[in-house]
Each structure stands twice: as C-alpha cells, then as structure tokens.
C-alpha positions as CSV (number, residue, x, y, z in Angstrom):
1,X,-49.5,27.5,9.4
2,X,-49.4,27.5,5.4
3,X,-48.7,24.6,3.2
4,X,-46.3,24.0,1.0
5,X,-48.4,22.6,-1.7
6,X,-45.1,21.1,-3.3
7,X,-43.5,19.3,-0.1
8,X,-47.1,18.6,0.5
9,X,-47.6,16.3,-2.4
10,X,-43.9,15.3,-2.9
11,X,-44.7,13.6,1.2
12,X,-48.0,12.0,-0.3
13,X,-46.9,10.5,-3.5
14,X,-43.2,9.0,-1.4
15,X,-45.1,6.1,0.4
16,X,-47.9,6.1,-2.6
17,X,-44.6,5.3,-5.2
18,X,-43.7,2.1,-2.6
19,X,-46.8,0.8,-2.3
20,X,-47.0,1.4,-6.0
21,X,-44.4,-0.1,-7.2
22,X,-44.3,-3.3,-4.4
23,X,-48.2,-4.1,-6.2
24,X,-46.6,-3.8,-9.5
25,X,-44.2,-6.3,-8.4
26,X,-46.9,-8.6,-6.5
27,X,-49.2,-8.1,-9.3
28,X,-50.2,-12.2,-8.8
29,X,-51.2,-11.2,-4.9
30,X,-54.2,-11.6,-5.6
31,X,-54.5,-14.7,-7.1
32,X,-52.2,-16.4,-4.2
33,X,-54.2,-14.7,-1.7
34,X,-57.8,-16.2,-2.5
35,X,-55.7,-19.8,-2.9
36,X,-54.6,-20.0,0.8
37,X,-56.3,-20.8,3.4
38,X,-56.9,-17.6,5.7
39,X,-57.9,-17.2,9.3
40,X,-60.7,-16.0,10.4
41,X,-61.5,-12.4,10.1
42,X,-60.2,-12.1,6.9
43,X,-61.0,-9.2,4.9
44,X,-62.0,-9.9,1.2
45,X,-58.9,-9.2,-1.4
46,X,-60.6,-6.1,-2.8
47,X,-60.1,-4.3,0.9
48,X,-56.6,-4.3,1.2
49,X,-55.8,-1.8,-1.7
50,X,-58.5,0.4,-0.9
51,X,-56.9,0.8,3.1
52,X,-53.1,0.6,1.9
53,X,-53.9,3.4,-0.4
54,X,-55.6,5.5,2.6
55,X,-52.7,4.3,5.5
56,X,-50.1,5.6,2.5
57,X,-52.3,8.9,1.9
58,X,-52.3,9.8,6.3
59,X,-49.1,8.2,5.9
60,X,-48.0,10.6,3.7
61,X,-49.7,13.5,5.9
62,X,-48.0,12.4,9.1
63,X,-44.6,12.8,7.2
64,X,-44.9,16.2,5.8
65,X,-45.9,17.5,9.8
66,X,-42.7,16.6,10.8
67,X,-41.0,17.8,7.7
68,X,-42.8,20.8,7.8
69,X,-41.7,21.2,11.5
70,X,-39.2,23.9,13.0
71,X,-38.0,21.2,15.0
72,X,-35.4,19.2,14.7
73,X,-36.5,15.9,12.7
74,X,-33.5,14.2,11.5
75,X,-34.3,10.6,13.8
76,X,-37.7,10.5,12.6
77,X,-37.4,11.3,9.4
78,X,-35.2,8.7,9.2
79,X,-36.9,5.7,11.1
80,X,-39.9,6.5,9.1
81,X,-38.2,6.0,6.0
82,X,-36.9,2.4,7.4
83,X,-40.7,1.2,7.4
84,X,-41.1,2.5,4.1
85,X,-38.6,0.2,2.8
86,X,-39.8,-2.9,4.9
87,X,-42.7,-1.6,4.3
88,X,-41.7,-2.1,0.6
89,X,-40.4,-5.9,1.2
90,X,-43.1,-7.1,2.8
91,X,-45.1,-7.9,0.4
92,X,-42.8,-9.4,-2.1
93,X,-41.8,-11.6,0.6
94,X,-45.1,-12.7,1.4
95,X,-46.7,-12.6,-2.2
96,X,-43.4,-13.4,-4.5
97,X,-41.6,-15.9,-2.1
98,X,-44.4,-17.1,0.0
99,X,-41.8,-17.4,2.9
100,X,-44.9,-16.4,5.5
101,X,-42.4,-16.9,8.6
102,X,-40.1,-14.8,7.3
103,X,-42.1,-12.4,6.3
104,X,-44.1,-12.8,9.8
105,X,-40.9,-11.9,11.5
106,X,-40.3,-9.5,8.7
107,X,-44.2,-7.9,9.8
108,X,-43.5,-8.0,13.1
109,X,-39.9,-5.9,12.7
110,X,-42.5,-2.9,10.5
111,X,-44.4,-2.5,13.6
112,X,-41.6,-1.9,16.2
113,X,-39.9,0.6,13.4
114,X,-44.3,2.2,13.3
115,X,-44.3,2.1,16.6
116,X,-40.4,4.2,17.3
117,X,-41.4,6.2,14.3
118,X,-44.9,6.8,16.0
119,X,-42.6,8.3,19.2
120,X,-40.5,10.4,17.2
121,X,-43.1,11.6,15.3
122,X,-45.0,12.9,19.0
123,X,-42.2,14.1,20.1
124,X,-42.1,16.8,17.0
125,X,-45.9,16.7,16.2
126,X,-48.5,14.8,18.2
127,X,-51.5,14.8,15.1
128,X,-48.2,13.1,13.3
129,X,-48.3,9.8,15.3
130,X,-51.8,10.0,15.7
131,X,-51.9,9.9,11.8
132,X,-49.4,7.0,12.1
133,X,-51.9,4.7,14.9
134,X,-54.0,3.2,12.2
135,X,-51.0,2.1,10.2
136,X,-49.8,0.8,13.0
137,X,-53.2,-1.1,13.9
138,X,-53.6,-2.6,10.8
139,X,-49.7,-3.5,10.4
140,X,-50.7,-5.4,13.5
141,X,-54.3,-7.1,11.7
142,X,-52.6,-8.4,9.3
143,X,-49.4,-9.8,11.0
144,X,-52.5,-11.5,12.6
145,X,-53.8,-12.7,9.4
146,X,-50.1,-13.5,8.4
147,X,-49.3,-15.5,11.5
148,X,-52.9,-17.8,10.6
149,X,-52.2,-17.7,7.1
150,X,-48.5,-19.4,8.0
151,X,-50.0,-21.5,10.5
152,X,-52.6,-23.1,7.8
153,X,-50.7,-23.3,4.8
C-alpha cells in the first residue's frame, strides 16, 4: 500500500489541531485539575497531554487508513468528525465551566460515538478500528475520573 504523505499528514494534523485548540482554550485546566478532589487511580497531570497526543496521532492514522481506502467511507468519516467535535468541547465543559455532571454525560456520549466510529471503521479497515481502541479505553477511564470528580466536588 502506497502512502499518500500529504493526506497522511493532514489526517494526523486534524485531531492534533483540534486537541491543541481545546488545550489553548482550557489553558488553566491543569491548575483546576490539581486543585479539585480526585478519585483513586488519578494519574499525575503531566500524563494527560502525553496520552492525548498519542491518542490524537493514533486517531489520525486510523482516519488515514479509512480515508485512503477504496471502500465507501462517508458515514464512517461523518461519525469520526462528530466524535472529534464532542472531543473538542469536553475539556471546555469540564475545565472552563466546571460542569462536572454535564461533562460526564458529554463523555458518555463521546464514548458511544467512538464505539460507533470503531464499528464503522472496522467495516473499512480492521487496523483502523483497532487503532481507536486505546482512545475508547482512555475515554472510559476519563469517565471514571470525571464521575469521581463530580461526586467528590
């Protein structure tokens, strides 16, 4: 399979850009996170940007595999973009507005959208679907943290 480098880079830059813009908007998020009560198993704050960078790169590679396929991918691409929108707004709801219950519900919806995206991706490219599994698991873990923060704060 020949790699179309321009398309590959664009596919990676899209989720990285969305994550970066959300990070800029929620700039004070690390202070908020360090100041609130957190449930057990809460990782250190520095781990979040590292994990999200890795996840955004995996998402970009997965989207490239789907977009580069000769199979129809319209609904898969649509769900991928919708879940990116949900991904973008979650930190704003959580950090900027500190609406912990709403952000938890938003995260549950994001998890469902990721799962649907994985299912649609799997019909086009099994590796693309598997590349989204760490993202799905991390969002599930984020849901645990988010709900714990809601309960404790």
